[in-house]
N, C-alpha and C positions, 0 to 999 in steps of 0.2 A: 186575732184581728185580721186574719187572712182575707175575710170578706170585705173589710173596709179598704184594704190595700188594693184589691182587685177593682173595686168600684172607683177608687181614686184614679187608677190607671185608665180605666174605661172612660171616665169623664174627661180626663185630659186628652185622650185620643180623639174623642168626639169633638172637643173644642178645637183641636188642630184641623180636623176635617171641616168644621164649620167655617174656619177662617179661609180655607182653600176654596170651598164652594161659594162663599161670599165674594172673594176676589174674582173668581171665574164669572160670576154673575155680572159684576161691574165691567169687566173686560168685554163680555158679550154685549152688554148694553151700549158701550161706547162704539163697538164695531157695528152694531145694528143701526145706530144713528147715521153713521157714514153710508151704510148700505141703502138706507131709506132715501138719503139725498141722491145717491147714484140712480136709484129706481126712477125718481122724478125726472132727472135729466135724460135718462135712457128712454123713458116713455115719450118725452117731448120730441126727441130726435126721431124715434120710431114713427110717431104720428105724422110728423112732417114728411118722412120718406113715403109713407103710405098715401098721404095727400097728393104728393107729386106724381106718384105712379097712378093714382086714381084719376087725376086730370088727363094724363096721357091716354089711359085706357078708355076714358069717356070720349075723347076726341076720335080715337080709332074706331070706336063703335059708331059714332056719328058718321064717319066716312063710310063705314060698311053700309049703313042705312041709306046714305045719299047716293052712293055709287053702285050698290048691289054686289060689290066684290068682297069676298071673304078675306080677312086679314090673317096672315100666318103668324100667330103669336109665338113667343119664345118657348123653348122646350121646358123651361122651369115652370111654365104655366100649363102647358098642354100635356105634359107627362111623356113617358117613354112609349106609350101605346099599350102598356100592360101594367098589371099590379100584382105580380107574382112574388117579388122579393121585397121585403120590408126591412128597414133599418130603424132600430129604436135607440135613441140617445137618452140614457137614463142618468139624471143628475142627482147625486147624493153627496155626502161629505166624506172626508178622509179621516175624520176623528169622531169619536163617540161622545158620550155624556150629553146628548141632546134629546133625551126622551125617545119617543116613538117616531121621530122625524124620518130616519132612514128606513125603518120598517114599513111605514106608510107608503113611501115612494116605491119601494121594492114590491109591495103588495099590489099596487096598481099596475106596475110594469109586468109582473108575472100574470096578472089577470088578462092583460092585453096580449101577452105571448100565447097564453092558452086559447084565447079567442081566435088569433090568427092561425095557429096550428090546426084548430078545429076546422078552419076554412081552407085547409091544405095550402097555406102560404109558406114560403121560405122566410125565416126570421133570422136576422143578424142583430146582435146587441153590442152597443158600445157603452161601457160604464164610465161615466165621469165621476170619479170618487170611489175609493176602494170599499167603503162600507156597503154600498149597494151591490157591488160585485160579490162580496162575501156572502150576501143573502141569496142572490139570484143563482150563483153557481151551485148551490146545494141541489137545485132541481134542473137547471138549464145551463150547466157548465159548457156543454158543446156548442151553445149558440153565441157565447161571448167571443167576439172577434178582437176586442181591444179594451184595455182599461187605461184611463187617463187620470193620473194622480197629480196632486200639487196645484190644482187650479184654484185661483183666487186665494192663495195662501197668505199673501200680504195685501189683500184687496183685489177686486176684479179689475182686470186690464183688458182693453179692447182687443189687443193682439192675441189673447188667449182664446177669445171667440173665433177669431180668424183662423187660428191654428187648428181648431176643431172643425170649423166649417169647410175649409179648403179640401181636405181629403174626401168629405162627403159629396161636395160638388163635383169633384173629379170622378168619383165612383158613379155618380148619377149620369154624368155626361157620357161615360163609357158604357152605360147600360148595365152596370153591375148591381145596381139597386133601382127599384121602380118607385118606391115610396119611402119618405123619411118622416118619422114621427118623433116627438120629444116628450118624455115623461119627466115632469118637474113640479116641485111644490111652488105654487103661485102665492106670493106673499101678500097678505092683506093687513095684518097687524101682528104684534108680537105673540098674541094668543090665537090668532085666526089665520090659518093657512089652508089652501085647497090644492090637492094634488091633481094635476091635469095631464091628459094625454092629447097632444095637439099635433096635427099634420103640418109639416113645414114644406115638404116637397111631394108632388108638384103643388105650387101655390094655388089655392082655390080662388076662383073668380070672386066669390062672395066676400073674401077677405078685403077686397078693394071697394066694396059697395057701402061702407059704413059712413063715409064722409058726405057732407052736403054738396050736391052737384049743381045746385042752382047757380053758383058762382062760376061754373065752367062753361056757360053758354056763350061766352065771348072770349076773345083772345086779348082782352084788356085787363091788366092787373093794376089796381090803384091808379088808373089814368094812363098807364104806360102800355104800349103795344109790345108783343113779344112773338117770336117764332122759334121753331125748333131747328137746331143744327147738330148733327147732319140730318136727323129725321126722327120721327116719333118712335118707330120700332127700334132703331139703334139706341135711342135713349132708354127705352124700356128694357132692352136687353142688358144694358149696363147697370140699370138700377136694381134689377131682380136679385143678382148675386149679393149686392150690397144689403138689400132687405133681408136676405137669408142669413148673412153673417151677423147682422144686427139682431136678428131674432135669436140666434144662438147665444150671443152676448147677453141678451135680455134674460135668457134662461139661466145663465151663470149668475147674474145679479140677483134674480129672484131666489135661486137656490141658496146663494150665500146669505141673503137676508133671512130666509126661512130657517136656515141652520142657526144663525145667531139668535133669532127670536126663540127657537125651540130650546137652545142651550140656556138662554137667560131665564126662561120659565122653569126649566128643569133644575137649574142651580138655585133658583129662588125657593122652589119646593124643598130641595135638599137642605138648604140653610134653615128653613122653618122647622123641618122635621128634626134636624140636629138640635135645635133650640128646645124642642119639646122633649127629646130624649134626655138632654142634660138636666132639664127641670125634673123629670121623673126620677132619674138616677140620683140627683142631689137630694131629693126628698127621701128616697130609700136609704141613701148614705146617712143622712141625719137621723133617720129612725133607728138604724142599726147602732149608730154611735151613741144615741141617747139611751138605747136599751143596754148597751155595754156599760155606760157610766152608771146607770141605775143599778145594775147587777153588782158592780164594784162597791157602790155605796152600801148596798144591803150586806155584802160580805164584811165590809169594815165595821158596820154597826153591830152585826151578829157577833163578830170577833170581840168587839169591845164589851158587849153584854156578857159574853162567856167569861171574860176576865173578872 
């Protein structure tokens, strides 16, 4: 009966694994719901920031057209004057068991690295999440300048985005980098995610052209007049770093939601596969057991007839 014992052990082991994957699926689903709520709030805040900056830029352009004098926009919009050094912020997870989520992000990041190197650009990589680092370092270990672990471990916090964004802004102001891009999985649903490579610095002018400008033709808002203090350029210069920090935080939120969605889907598949394996092994176990019982009955009957 060694075969029956082995099958019983294997069935019990798979049942234990099924309980673990089922629990992980429920935990991921709970965290995903919280992340989705955070995405909605984050998007609302981001859109309002862009809308405010959009209004200021629109009025500055109107002044340029009326006076014929060019406005000196902040460095975060105009750039450093060159595009030689690129910094890639690659957002992945610190843990596995989430399907191909980390591999897909790393694949897009490495494709972008190859593209930039082919253009003779200098590339620096900051990995937010050790799983992405483990994949990228196999081929581009020398380009990784920093790895940030433990982000959004207990839910995304705004200060985490600030902690990542501040060194990047500092390096940009010093001229150590010319362009900053982010590679992140953009969350759409639990089963639908899109890995994007998006430029964050310098901020492209077209990023501020998405809102309706018809409401900007007057300085009256809901019947109330307003004016800028200390001035439009000063306000814009103060808003752009805030927009950048919020964009980094938004990347954290989308990365976290994508991770939970991928893990929930992966654990759901694992749970269903375990159920199928248990069903097949149980059927095999019953077949062997029935065959053994039949053999014993035949031996008993044969022995009785011999007597």
